[in-house]
py3Dmol code that shows the C-alpha trace and the ligand (Angstrom):
import py3Dmol

protein = """\
ATOM      1  CA  MET A   1     111.185  94.897  98.302  1.00  0.00           C
ATOM      2  CA  LYS A   2     113.492  95.193 101.300  1.00  0.00           C
ATOM      3  CA  LYS A   3     111.513  93.691 104.203  1.00  0.00           C
ATOM      4  CA  ILE A   4     109.271  90.646 104.246  1.00  0.00           C
ATOM      5  CA  ALA A   5     107.549  88.613 106.974  1.00  0.00           C
ATOM      6  CA  LEU A   6     106.507  84.994 107.217  1.00  0.00           C
ATOM      7  CA  LEU A   7     104.160  82.928 109.359  1.00  0.00           C
ATOM      8  CA  THR A   8     102.886  79.376 109.746  1.00  0.00           C
ATOM      9  CA  SER A   9      99.160  78.865 110.329  1.00  0.00           C
ATOM     10  CA  GLY A  10      96.509  76.172 110.839  1.00  0.00           C
ATOM     11  CA  GLY A  11      97.532  72.620 111.714  1.00  0.00           C
ATOM     12  CA  ASP A  12     101.291  72.136 111.760  1.00  0.00           C
ATOM     13  CA  SER A  13     102.954  69.734 109.361  1.00  0.00           C
ATOM     14  CA  PRO A  14     106.446  68.213 109.193  1.00  0.00           C
ATOM     15  CA  GLY A  15     108.586  70.248 106.822  1.00  0.00           C
ATOM     16  CA  MET A  16     107.267  73.664 107.850  1.00  0.00           C
ATOM     17  CA  ASN A  17     110.629  74.336 109.512  1.00  0.00           C
ATOM     18  CA  ALA A  18     112.465  73.466 106.322  1.00  0.00           C
ATOM     19  CA  ALA A  19     110.244  75.982 104.491  1.00  0.00           C
ATOM     20  CA  ILE A  20     110.959  78.664 107.122  1.00  0.00           C
ATOM     21  CA  ARG A  21     114.671  77.999 106.748  1.00  0.00           C
ATOM     22  CA  ALA A  22     114.494  78.292 102.965  1.00  0.00           C
ATOM     23  CA  VAL A  23     112.550  81.571 103.106  1.00  0.00           C
ATOM     24  CA  VAL A  24     114.913  83.142 105.652  1.00  0.00           C
ATOM     25  CA  ARG A  25     118.119  82.023 103.924  1.00  0.00           C
ATOM     26  CA  LYS A  26     116.934  82.913 100.421  1.00  0.00           C
ATOM     27  CA  ALA A  27     115.737  86.354 101.525  1.00  0.00           C
ATOM     28  CA  ILE A  28     118.947  87.167 103.389  1.00  0.00           C
ATOM     29  CA  TYR A  29     120.953  85.964 100.389  1.00  0.00           C
ATOM     30  CA  HIS A  30     119.129  88.658  98.401  1.00  0.00           C
ATOM     31  CA  ASP A  31     119.725  91.320 101.094  1.00  0.00           C
ATOM     32  CA  ILE A  32     116.127  91.334 102.275  1.00  0.00           C
ATOM     33  CA  GLU A  33     115.294  91.595 105.961  1.00  0.00           C
ATOM     34  CA  VAL A  34     113.003  88.804 107.198  1.00  0.00           C
ATOM     35  CA  PHE A  35     110.585  88.980 110.110  1.00  0.00           C
ATOM     36  CA  GLY A  36     109.048  85.927 111.763  1.00  0.00           C
ATOM     37  CA  VAL A  37     105.463  86.196 113.015  1.00  0.00           C
ATOM     38  CA  LYS A  38     104.619  83.961 115.996  1.00  0.00           C
ATOM     39  CA  ASN A  39     101.371  81.935 116.206  1.00  0.00           C
ATOM     40  CA  GLY A  40     100.078  82.536 112.702  1.00  0.00           C
ATOM     41  CA  PHE A  41      97.555  85.302 112.050  1.00  0.00           C
ATOM     42  CA  ALA A  42      97.116  85.827 115.811  1.00  0.00           C
ATOM     43  CA  GLY A  43     100.712  87.069 115.966  1.00  0.00           C
ATOM     44  CA  LEU A  44     100.042  89.482 113.104  1.00  0.00           C
ATOM     45  CA  ILE A  45      97.139  91.035 115.010  1.00  0.00           C
ATOM     46  CA  GLU A  46      99.066  91.089 118.308  1.00  0.00           C
ATOM     47  CA  ASP A  47     102.208  92.413 116.606  1.00  0.00           C
ATOM     48  CA  ASP A  48     104.260  89.427 117.800  1.00  0.00           C
ATOM     49  CA  ILE A  49     106.842  89.939 115.070  1.00  0.00           C
ATOM     50  CA  GLN A  50     110.623  89.564 115.308  1.00  0.00           C
ATOM     51  CA  LYS A  51     113.492  90.010 112.915  1.00  0.00           C
ATOM     52  CA  MET A  52     115.148  86.711 111.997  1.00  0.00           C
ATOM     53  CA  SER A  53     118.803  86.007 111.314  1.00  0.00           C
ATOM     54  CA  LEU A  54     120.616  83.203 109.508  1.00  0.00           C
ATOM     55  CA  GLY A  55     121.369  81.565 112.862  1.00  0.00           C
ATOM     56  CA  ASP A  56     117.695  81.459 113.858  1.00  0.00           C
ATOM     57  CA  VAL A  57     117.051  78.813 111.247  1.00  0.00           C
ATOM     58  CA  GLY A  58     120.165  76.724 111.883  1.00  0.00           C
ATOM     59  CA  ASP A  59     119.640  73.100 112.896  1.00  0.00           C
ATOM     60  CA  ILE A  60     115.896  73.058 112.164  1.00  0.00           C
ATOM     61  CA  ILE A  61     115.682  71.441 108.716  1.00  0.00           C
ATOM     62  CA  HIS A  62     115.191  67.995 110.283  1.00  0.00           C
ATOM     63  CA  ARG A  63     112.752  69.034 113.015  1.00  0.00           C
ATOM     64  CA  GLY A  64     108.984  68.523 112.930  1.00  0.00           C
ATOM     65  CA  GLY A  65     106.540  71.219 114.049  1.00  0.00           C
ATOM     66  CA  THR A  66     107.228  74.892 113.434  1.00  0.00           C
ATOM     67  CA  ILE A  67     109.639  77.163 115.317  1.00  0.00           C
ATOM     68  CA  LEU A  68     107.268  80.069 114.637  1.00  0.00           C
ATOM     69  CA  TYR A  69     104.418  78.150 116.288  1.00  0.00           C
ATOM     70  CA  THR A  70     100.976  78.057 114.746  1.00  0.00           C
ATOM     71  CA  ALA A  71      97.426  78.831 115.810  1.00  0.00           C
ATOM     72  CA  ARG A  72      93.879  79.137 114.605  1.00  0.00           C
ATOM     73  CA  CYS A  73      92.608  82.709 114.919  1.00  0.00           C
ATOM     74  CA  GLU A  74      88.900  83.556 114.575  1.00  0.00           C
ATOM     75  CA  GLU A  75      89.572  87.284 114.977  1.00  0.00           C
ATOM     76  CA  PHE A  76      91.522  87.305 111.734  1.00  0.00           C
ATOM     77  CA  LYS A  77      88.412  86.234 109.809  1.00  0.00           C
ATOM     78  CA  GLU A  78      86.937  89.697 110.496  1.00  0.00           C
ATOM     79  CA  VAL A  79      87.919  92.712 108.372  1.00  0.00           C
ATOM     80  CA  GLU A  80      89.048  94.602 111.503  1.00  0.00           C
ATOM     81  CA  GLY A  81      91.545  91.832 112.291  1.00  0.00           C
ATOM     82  CA  GLN A  82      92.896  91.885 108.746  1.00  0.00           C
ATOM     83  CA  GLN A  83      93.237  95.698 108.823  1.00  0.00           C
ATOM     84  CA  GLN A  84      95.090  95.507 112.135  1.00  0.00           C
ATOM     85  CA  ALA A  85      97.442  92.899 110.651  1.00  0.00           C
ATOM     86  CA  ILE A  86      98.284  95.096 107.658  1.00  0.00           C
ATOM     87  CA  SER A  87      98.728  98.141 109.843  1.00  0.00           C
ATOM     88  CA  ASN A  88     101.205  96.263 112.102  1.00  0.00           C
ATOM     89  CA  LEU A  89     103.179  95.048 109.089  1.00  0.00           C
ATOM     90  CA  LYS A  90     103.300  98.510 107.506  1.00  0.00           C
ATOM     91  CA  ALA A  91     104.368 100.125 110.778  1.00  0.00           C
ATOM     92  CA  ARG A  92     107.566  98.056 110.543  1.00  0.00           C
ATOM     93  CA  GLY A  93     108.073  98.860 106.874  1.00  0.00           C
ATOM     94  CA  ILE A  94     107.305  95.268 105.872  1.00  0.00           C
ATOM     95  CA  GLU A  95     106.220  95.130 102.227  1.00  0.00           C
ATOM     96  CA  GLY A  96     105.365  91.478 101.641  1.00  0.00           C
ATOM     97  CA  LEU A  97     104.214  88.386 103.568  1.00  0.00           C
ATOM     98  CA  ILE A  98     104.663  84.643 103.088  1.00  0.00           C
ATOM     99  CA  VAL A  99     101.967  82.385 104.570  1.00  0.00           C
ATOM    100  CA  ILE A 100     102.661  78.678 105.099  1.00  0.00           C
ATOM    101  CA  GLY A 101      99.574  76.607 105.892  1.00  0.00           C
ATOM    102  CA  GLY A 102      96.570  74.679 104.671  1.00  0.00           C
ATOM    103  CA  ASP A 103      93.488  75.689 102.748  1.00  0.00           C
ATOM    104  CA  GLY A 104      92.107  77.970 105.502  1.00  0.00           C
ATOM    105  CA  SER A 105      95.416  79.753 105.991  1.00  0.00           C
ATOM    106  CA  LEU A 106      95.687  80.389 102.264  1.00  0.00           C
ATOM    107  CA  ARG A 107      92.188  81.910 102.344  1.00  0.00           C
ATOM    108  CA  GLY A 108      93.439  84.253 105.047  1.00  0.00           C
ATOM    109  CA  ALA A 109      96.423  85.081 102.821  1.00  0.00           C
ATOM    110  CA  GLN A 110      94.069  85.889  99.962  1.00  0.00           C
ATOM    111  CA  LYS A 111      92.137  88.342 102.163  1.00  0.00           C
ATOM    112  CA  LEU A 112      95.290  90.386 102.785  1.00  0.00           C
ATOM    113  CA  GLU A 113      96.200  90.240  99.094  1.00  0.00           C
ATOM    114  CA  ASN A 114      92.723  91.491  98.171  1.00  0.00           C
ATOM    115  CA  MET A 115      93.266  94.433 100.507  1.00  0.00           C
ATOM    116  CA  GLY A 116      96.358  95.362  98.527  1.00  0.00           C
ATOM    117  CA  PHE A 117      99.072  93.789 100.680  1.00  0.00           C
ATOM    118  CA  PRO A 118     101.405  91.471  98.669  1.00  0.00           C
ATOM    119  CA  VAL A 119     101.256  87.859  99.911  1.00  0.00           C
ATOM    120  CA  ALA A 120     102.746  84.609  98.600  1.00  0.00           C
ATOM    121  CA  GLY A 121     101.371  81.247  99.800  1.00  0.00           C
ATOM    122  CA  ILE A 122     103.005  77.890 100.524  1.00  0.00           C
ATOM    123  CA  PRO A 123     100.793  74.799 101.026  1.00  0.00           C
ATOM    124  CA  GLY A 124     101.667  73.066 104.300  1.00  0.00           C
ATOM    125  CA  THR A 125      99.291  70.398 105.580  1.00  0.00           C
ATOM    126  CA  ILE A 126      99.444  66.632 105.978  1.00  0.00           C
ATOM    127  CA  ASP A 127      96.033  66.312 104.268  1.00  0.00           C
ATOM    128  CA  ASN A 128      97.288  66.972 100.717  1.00  0.00           C
ATOM    129  CA  ASP A 129      93.923  68.607 100.025  1.00  0.00           C
ATOM    130  CA  VAL A 130      95.026  71.778  98.259  1.00  0.00           C
ATOM    131  CA  ALA A 131      94.347  72.354  94.548  1.00  0.00           C
ATOM    132  CA  GLY A 132      97.257  73.607  92.423  1.00  0.00           C
ATOM    133  CA  THR A 133      99.922  71.283  93.793  1.00  0.00           C
ATOM    134  CA  ASP A 134     100.510  67.558  93.546  1.00  0.00           C
ATOM    135  CA  PHE A 135     101.877  67.481  97.093  1.00  0.00           C
ATOM    136  CA  THR A 136     101.611  69.654 100.190  1.00  0.00           C
ATOM    137  CA  ILE A 137     104.457  69.934 102.691  1.00  0.00           C
ATOM    138  CA  GLY A 138     104.050  67.261 105.374  1.00  0.00           C
ATOM    139  CA  PHE A 139     102.006  64.744 103.413  1.00  0.00           C
ATOM    140  CA  ASP A 140     104.927  62.445 102.613  1.00  0.00           C
ATOM    141  CA  THR A 141     106.113  62.362 106.234  1.00  0.00           C
ATOM    142  CA  ALA A 142     102.608  61.639 107.531  1.00  0.00           C
ATOM    143  CA  LEU A 143     102.245  58.937 104.885  1.00  0.00           C
ATOM    144  CA  ASN A 144     105.440  57.245 106.046  1.00  0.00           C
ATOM    145  CA  THR A 145     104.305  57.474 109.673  1.00  0.00           C
ATOM    146  CA  VAL A 146     101.019  55.767 108.783  1.00  0.00           C
ATOM    147  CA  VAL A 147     102.741  53.061 106.735  1.00  0.00           C
ATOM    148  CA  GLN A 148     105.142  52.263 109.581  1.00  0.00           C
ATOM    149  CA  ALA A 149     102.189  51.997 111.969  1.00  0.00           C
ATOM    150  CA  VAL A 150     100.235  49.748 109.614  1.00  0.00           C
ATOM    151  CA  ASP A 151     103.267  47.486 109.128  1.00  0.00           C
ATOM    152  CA  LYS A 152     103.474  47.049 112.895  1.00  0.00           C
ATOM    153  CA  VAL A 153      99.779  46.357 113.216  1.00  0.00           C
ATOM    154  CA  ARG A 154     100.075  43.832 110.403  1.00  0.00           C
ATOM    155  CA  ASP A 155     102.676  41.825 112.376  1.00  0.00           C
ATOM    156  CA  THR A 156     100.351  41.405 115.306  1.00  0.00           C
ATOM    157  CA  ALA A 157      97.302  40.957 113.060  1.00  0.00           C
ATOM    158  CA  THR A 158      98.992  37.967 111.406  1.00  0.00           C
ATOM    159  CA  SER A 159     100.036  36.439 114.734  1.00  0.00           C
ATOM    160  CA  HIS A 160      96.532  36.642 116.095  1.00  0.00           C
ATOM    161  CA  ASP A 161      94.455  36.018 112.991  1.00  0.00           C
ATOM    162  CA  ARG A 162      92.646  39.308 113.244  1.00  0.00           C
ATOM    163  CA  THR A 163      90.984  42.019 111.251  1.00  0.00           C
ATOM    164  CA  TYR A 164      92.212  45.508 112.047  1.00  0.00           C
ATOM    165  CA  VAL A 165      90.541  48.817 111.270  1.00  0.00           C
ATOM    166  CA  ILE A 166      92.957  51.743 111.203  1.00  0.00           C
ATOM    167  CA  GLU A 167      91.609  55.296 111.160  1.00  0.00           C
ATOM    168  CA  VAL A 168      93.810  57.979 109.633  1.00  0.00           C
ATOM    169  CA  MET A 169      93.480  61.748 109.291  1.00  0.00           C
ATOM    170  CA  GLY A 170      91.712  63.342 106.325  1.00  0.00           C
ATOM    171  CA  ARG A 171      88.441  65.141 106.963  1.00  0.00           C
ATOM    172  CA  GLU A 172      87.846  65.981 103.328  1.00  0.00           C
ATOM    173  CA  SER A 173      90.708  64.254 101.577  1.00  0.00           C
ATOM    174  CA  GLY A 174      91.351  60.545 101.263  1.00  0.00           C
ATOM    175  CA  ASP A 175      94.911  60.920  99.951  1.00  0.00           C
ATOM    176  CA  LEU A 176      96.577  59.806 103.175  1.00  0.00           C
ATOM    177  CA  ALA A 177      94.319  56.728 103.425  1.00  0.00           C
ATOM    178  CA  LEU A 178      94.734  55.890  99.738  1.00  0.00           C
ATOM    179  CA  TRP A 179      98.504  56.238  99.524  1.00  0.00           C
ATOM    180  CA  ALA A 180      99.040  54.492 102.871  1.00  0.00           C
ATOM    181  CA  GLY A 181      96.635  51.731 101.860  1.00  0.00           C
ATOM    182  CA  VAL A 182      98.493  51.085  98.601  1.00  0.00           C
ATOM    183  CA  ALA A 183     101.916  51.292 100.274  1.00  0.00           C
ATOM    184  CA  ALA A 184     100.955  48.990 103.140  1.00  0.00           C
ATOM    185  CA  GLY A 185      98.845  46.569 101.099  1.00  0.00           C
ATOM    186  CA  ALA A 186      95.553  47.176 102.917  1.00  0.00           C
ATOM    187  CA  GLU A 187      92.629  44.983 101.860  1.00  0.00           C
ATOM    188  CA  THR A 188      90.154  47.840 102.000  1.00  0.00           C
ATOM    189  CA  ILE A 189      90.576  51.598 101.781  1.00  0.00           C
ATOM    190  CA  ILE A 190      87.661  53.869 102.643  1.00  0.00           C
ATOM    191  CA  VAL A 191      87.845  57.532 101.568  1.00  0.00           C
ATOM    192  CA  PRO A 192      85.463  60.508 101.615  1.00  0.00           C
ATOM    193  CA  GLU A 193      85.691  60.909  97.833  1.00  0.00           C
ATOM    194  CA  SER A 194      83.985  57.587  97.125  1.00  0.00           C
ATOM    195  CA  SER A 195      81.034  55.830  98.744  1.00  0.00           C
ATOM    196  CA  TYR A 196      81.672  52.297  99.948  1.00  0.00           C
ATOM    197  CA  ASN A 197      79.620  49.184  99.695  1.00  0.00           C
ATOM    198  CA  MET A 198      79.583  47.124 102.903  1.00  0.00           C
ATOM    199  CA  GLN A 199      78.845  43.927 100.998  1.00  0.00           C
ATOM    200  CA  ASP A 200      81.995  44.424  98.878  1.00  0.00           C
ATOM    201  CA  ILE A 201      84.051  44.743 102.045  1.00  0.00           C
ATOM    202  CA  ILE A 202      82.490  41.594 103.513  1.00  0.00           C
ATOM    203  CA  ASP A 203      83.024  39.633 100.279  1.00  0.00           C
ATOM    204  CA  ARG A 204      86.654  40.736 100.174  1.00  0.00           C
ATOM    205  CA  LEU A 205      87.236  39.635 103.780  1.00  0.00           C
ATOM    206  CA  ASN A 206      85.525  36.293 103.158  1.00  0.00           C
ATOM    207  CA  ARG A 207      87.594  35.622 100.029  1.00  0.00           C
ATOM    208  CA  GLY A 208      90.759  36.269 102.022  1.00  0.00           C
ATOM    209  CA  ARG A 209      89.627  33.938 104.801  1.00  0.00           C
ATOM    210  CA  ASP A 210      88.696  31.203 102.320  1.00  0.00           C
ATOM    211  CA  ARG A 211      92.225  31.150 100.987  1.00  0.00           C
ATOM    212  CA  GLY A 212      93.687  30.953 104.480  1.00  0.00           C
ATOM    213  CA  LYS A 213      94.623  34.577 105.012  1.00  0.00           C
ATOM    214  CA  ARG A 214      95.289  35.241 108.685  1.00  0.00           C
ATOM    215  CA  HIS A 215      94.867  38.980 108.771  1.00  0.00           C
ATOM    216  CA  SER A 216      93.018  41.845 107.158  1.00  0.00           C
ATOM    217  CA  ILE A 217      93.705  45.540 107.284  1.00  0.00           C
ATOM    218  CA  ILE A 218      91.039  48.155 106.627  1.00  0.00           C
ATOM    219  CA  ILE A 219      92.158  51.792 106.419  1.00  0.00           C
ATOM    220  CA  ILE A 220      89.498  54.445 106.858  1.00  0.00           C
ATOM    221  CA  ALA A 221      89.935  58.205 106.448  1.00  0.00           C
ATOM    222  CA  GLU A 222      88.246  60.101 109.293  1.00  0.00           C
ATOM    223  CA  GLY A 223      86.091  62.028 106.803  1.00  0.00           C
ATOM    224  CA  ALA A 224      84.545  58.776 105.557  1.00  0.00           C
ATOM    225  CA  GLY A 225      83.637  57.315 108.951  1.00  0.00           C
ATOM    226  CA  THR A 226      85.206  56.180 112.176  1.00  0.00           C
ATOM    227  CA  ALA A 227      87.039  52.996 113.147  1.00  0.00           C
ATOM    228  CA  PRO A 228      84.485  52.161 115.901  1.00  0.00           C
ATOM    229  CA  GLU A 229      81.613  52.502 113.417  1.00  0.00           C
ATOM    230  CA  MET A 230      83.301  50.178 110.952  1.00  0.00           C
ATOM    231  CA  ALA A 231      84.135  47.661 113.704  1.00  0.00           C
ATOM    232  CA  ARG A 232      80.506  47.704 114.845  1.00  0.00           C
ATOM    233  CA  LEU A 233      79.279  47.057 111.288  1.00  0.00           C
ATOM    234  CA  LEU A 234      81.669  44.131 110.852  1.00  0.00           C
ATOM    235  CA  LYS A 235      80.515  42.607 114.139  1.00  0.00           C
ATOM    236  CA  GLU A 236      76.883  43.071 113.136  1.00  0.00           C
ATOM    237  CA  LYS A 237      77.183  41.724 109.581  1.00  0.00           C
ATOM    238  CA  MET A 238      79.921  39.078 109.909  1.00  0.00           C
ATOM    239  CA  ASN A 239      80.038  38.402 113.619  1.00  0.00           C
ATOM    240  CA  ILE A 240      83.782  38.949 113.717  1.00  0.00           C
ATOM    241  CA  GLU A 241      85.758  40.753 116.380  1.00  0.00           C
ATOM    242  CA  THR A 242      88.007  43.450 115.028  1.00  0.00           C
ATOM    243  CA  ARG A 243      90.684  45.562 116.664  1.00  0.00           C
ATOM    244  CA  MET A 244      90.834  49.292 116.092  1.00  0.00           C
ATOM    245  CA  THR A 245      93.667  51.784 115.970  1.00  0.00           C
ATOM    246  CA  VAL A 246      93.026  55.517 115.671  1.00  0.00           C
ATOM    247  CA  LEU A 247      96.393  56.998 114.748  1.00  0.00           C
ATOM    248  CA  GLY A 248      95.515  60.591 115.703  1.00  0.00           C
ATOM    249  CA  HIS A 249      98.122  63.277 116.171  1.00  0.00           C
ATOM    250  CA  ILE A 250     101.206  61.100 115.781  1.00  0.00           C
ATOM    251  CA  GLN A 251     100.508  61.644 112.065  1.00  0.00           C
ATOM    252  CA  ARG A 252     101.335  65.345 112.450  1.00  0.00           C
ATOM    253  CA  GLY A 253     104.695  64.923 114.173  1.00  0.00           C
ATOM    254  CA  GLY A 254     108.135  63.580 113.486  1.00  0.00           C
ATOM    255  CA  SER A 255     111.186  64.491 111.490  1.00  0.00           C
ATOM    256  CA  PRO A 256     110.256  65.370 107.885  1.00  0.00           C
ATOM    257  CA  THR A 257     111.216  62.924 105.159  1.00  0.00           C
ATOM    258  CA  ALA A 258     113.825  63.899 102.581  1.00  0.00           C
ATOM    259  CA  PHE A 259     110.988  64.445 100.097  1.00  0.00           C
ATOM    260  CA  ASP A 260     109.243  66.946 102.375  1.00  0.00           C
ATOM    261  CA  ARG A 261     112.495  68.766 103.152  1.00  0.00           C
ATOM    262  CA  VAL A 262     113.293  69.145  99.468  1.00  0.00           C
ATOM    263  CA  LEU A 263     109.724  70.173  98.616  1.00  0.00           C
ATOM    264  CA  ALA A 264     109.678  72.737 101.438  1.00  0.00           C
ATOM    265  CA  SER A 265     113.047  74.151 100.352  1.00  0.00           C
ATOM    266  CA  ARG A 266     111.920  74.504  96.738  1.00  0.00           C
ATOM    267  CA  LEU A 267     108.576  76.117  97.595  1.00  0.00           C
ATOM    268  CA  GLY A 268     110.144  78.397 100.226  1.00  0.00           C
ATOM    269  CA  GLY A 269     112.781  79.649  97.807  1.00  0.00           C
ATOM    270  CA  SER A 270     110.240  80.220  95.061  1.00  0.00           C
ATOM    271  CA  ALA A 271     107.911  82.162  97.395  1.00  0.00           C
ATOM    272  CA  VAL A 272     110.691  84.681  98.058  1.00  0.00           C
ATOM    273  CA  GLU A 273     111.309  84.932  94.311  1.00  0.00           C
ATOM    274  CA  GLN A 274     107.597  85.559  93.757  1.00  0.00           C
ATOM    275  CA  LEU A 275     107.654  88.609  96.029  1.00  0.00           C
ATOM    276  CA  LEU A 276     110.960  89.804  94.552  1.00  0.00           C
ATOM    277  CA  GLU A 277     109.482  89.571  91.065  1.00  0.00           C
ATOM    278  CA  GLY A 278     106.617  91.810  92.235  1.00  0.00           C
ATOM    279  CA  ILE A 279     103.999  89.153  91.442  1.00  0.00           C
ATOM    280  CA  SER A 280     102.223  88.017  94.694  1.00  0.00           C
ATOM    281  CA  GLY A 281      98.756  86.510  95.149  1.00  0.00           C
ATOM    282  CA  GLN A 282     100.042  83.101  94.058  1.00  0.00           C
ATOM    283  CA  MET A 283     100.415  79.808  95.843  1.00  0.00           C
ATOM    284  CA  GLU A 284     103.665  77.984  95.213  1.00  0.00           C
ATOM    285  CA  GLY A 285     103.199  74.353  94.277  1.00  0.00           C
ATOM    286  CA  ILE A 286     104.638  71.419  92.454  1.00  0.00           C
ATOM    287  CA  LEU A 287     102.967  69.960  89.369  1.00  0.00           C
ATOM    288  CA  ASN A 288     104.604  67.069  87.490  1.00  0.00           C
ATOM    289  CA  ASN A 289     107.751  67.692  89.551  1.00  0.00           C
ATOM    290  CA  GLU A 290     108.088  71.263  88.269  1.00  0.00           C
ATOM    291  CA  LEU A 291     107.594  74.355  90.385  1.00  0.00           C
ATOM    292  CA  ALA A 292     104.252  75.905  89.521  1.00  0.00           C
ATOM    293  CA  ARG A 293     102.362  78.973  90.743  1.00  0.00           C
ATOM    294  CA  THR A 294      98.608  79.075  91.006  1.00  0.00           C
ATOM    295  CA  SER A 295      96.582  82.179  91.824  1.00  0.00           C
ATOM    296  CA  PHE A 296      94.711  82.051  95.128  1.00  0.00           C
ATOM    297  CA  SER A 297      91.395  82.448  93.301  1.00  0.00           C
ATOM    298  CA  TYR A 298      92.107  79.355  91.193  1.00  0.00           C
ATOM    299  CA  VAL A 299      93.256  77.381  94.257  1.00  0.00           C
ATOM    300  CA  PHE A 300      89.849  77.961  95.867  1.00  0.00           C
ATOM    301  CA  SER A 301      87.777  77.459  92.742  1.00  0.00           C
ATOM    302  CA  GLY A 302      89.152  73.991  92.034  1.00  0.00           C
ATOM    303  CA  ASN A 303      89.379  70.864  94.102  1.00  0.00           C
ATOM    304  CA  HIS A 304      92.512  68.886  94.726  1.00  0.00           C
ATOM    305  CA  ARG A 305      92.220  66.008  92.268  1.00  0.00           C
ATOM    306  CA  PHE A 306      91.651  62.645  93.930  1.00  0.00           C
ATOM    307  CA  ASN A 307      93.526  59.920  92.081  1.00  0.00           C
ATOM    308  CA  ASP A 308      90.642  57.697  90.941  1.00  0.00           C
ATOM    309  CA  MET A 309      92.945  55.467  88.901  1.00  0.00           C
ATOM    310  CA  MET A 310      95.057  54.714  91.946  1.00  0.00           C
ATOM    311  CA  TYR A 311      91.930  54.044  93.993  1.00  0.00           C
ATOM    312  CA  LYS A 312      90.744  51.582  91.344  1.00  0.00           C
ATOM    313  CA  LEU A 313      94.187  49.961  91.295  1.00  0.00           C
ATOM    314  CA  SER A 314      94.087  49.529  95.079  1.00  0.00           C
ATOM    315  CA  GLN A 315      90.862  47.571  94.682  1.00  0.00           C
ATOM    316  CA  GLU A 316      92.281  45.442  91.892  1.00  0.00           C
ATOM    317  CA  LEU A 317      95.364  44.611  93.979  1.00  0.00           C
ATOM    318  CA  SER A 318      93.334  43.469  96.961  1.00  0.00           C
ATOM    319  CA  ILE A 319      90.924  41.059  95.283  1.00  0.00           C
TER     320      ILE A 319
END
"""
ligand_1 = """\
31
ATP
P 94.737 72.404 108.212
O 94.673 71.923 106.783
O 95.839 71.772 108.944
O 93.423 72.383 108.924
P 94.285 75.208 107.653
O 95.218 76.292 107.259
O 93.264 74.793 106.637
O 95.168 73.988 108.125
P 92.251 76.499 109.288
O 91.935 76.334 110.720
O 91.175 76.245 108.298
O 93.552 75.614 109.017
O 92.757 78.009 109.047
C 93.812 78.555 109.820
C 93.551 80.015 110.101
O 93.472 80.744 108.858
C 92.228 80.337 110.800
O 92.279 80.153 112.190
C 92.048 81.803 110.439
O 92.870 82.622 111.245
C 92.573 81.831 108.996
N 91.456 81.681 108.049
C 90.818 80.548 107.682
N 89.811 80.800 106.810
C 89.803 82.145 106.638
C 88.987 83.050 105.881
N 87.985 82.602 105.104
N 89.255 84.362 105.956
C 90.272 84.822 106.721
N 91.069 84.030 107.462
C 90.845 82.709 107.425
"""
view = py3Dmol.view(width=600, height=400)
view.addModel(protein, "pdb")
view.setStyle({"model": 0}, {"cartoon": {"style": "trace"}})
view.addModel(ligand_1, "xyz")
view.setStyle({"model": 1}, {"stick": {}})
view.zoomTo()
view.show()
């Protein structure tokens, strides 16, 4: 293989740039030409593809976002779009593609693979909702952003004797809420993977109040409900005023943590190796701190495992 391309797709996540850097440097080290595709699959269809050099990825390892930009592209979901993408790649003599993105982007990658074009996948999303890897690129940075925000809210919650509801991202995955809740010592964590009992939440808040606790933090993943809904329920059932914070897109930005930079570098390097070894059709991941490859079909047949033991622990620690 002498020419490969790479793209970032779906929602951006901190560490994508570190993965781009690793792919470009590793490929050039092995005398392979690398082409960057702008705006995800849209750039493949529109032939927005440019050769990359070592210098193009200098000074980006610490930057959030993605220098290749990212987009969502409905046209690519159609066979015609996928055929156009392959035809544009082949016209340049490109023999393999690396896709960095979340679950949807990896499904797009699988479509090209099924049509006979070699593709390697790298999981990049703050949601950590991809099967076949313990961590996705960007999760650790988003987690640290949430924890810093909760710590700040906690200061003011204590000063004012208040209950705060903090809504975090995670439409289908509660990992961000769970890990942030444990790290920041939240009283209650609400996730899409587990139903919640309002009476338990009320009892927990009352126990805290009885022992003189001046603040309470409830973290809710967006897929399990909204902060305004939870605040309304607390007002209705306990007659208490709560304050709400919806963290929103700040969770997607910022300089990647050391963990995400290292993860992105390892997965990026291994994706190039995958194509060089003539394998393809695999997502790079990390399982028990070892690099691990999982076929796209397995990634989509399984669910990312929610850590029930940690969820139980979070409840035990916030009695
Ligand atoms: P995030 O986790 O941040 O939402 P994602 O990669 O899951 O990221 P999606 O919007 O689901 O984001 O997918 C990104 C793009 O991947 C889509 O806009 C589309 O171009 C492509 N894609 C998604 N699903 C498919 C599919 N089933 N077939 C072909 N392409 C797809």
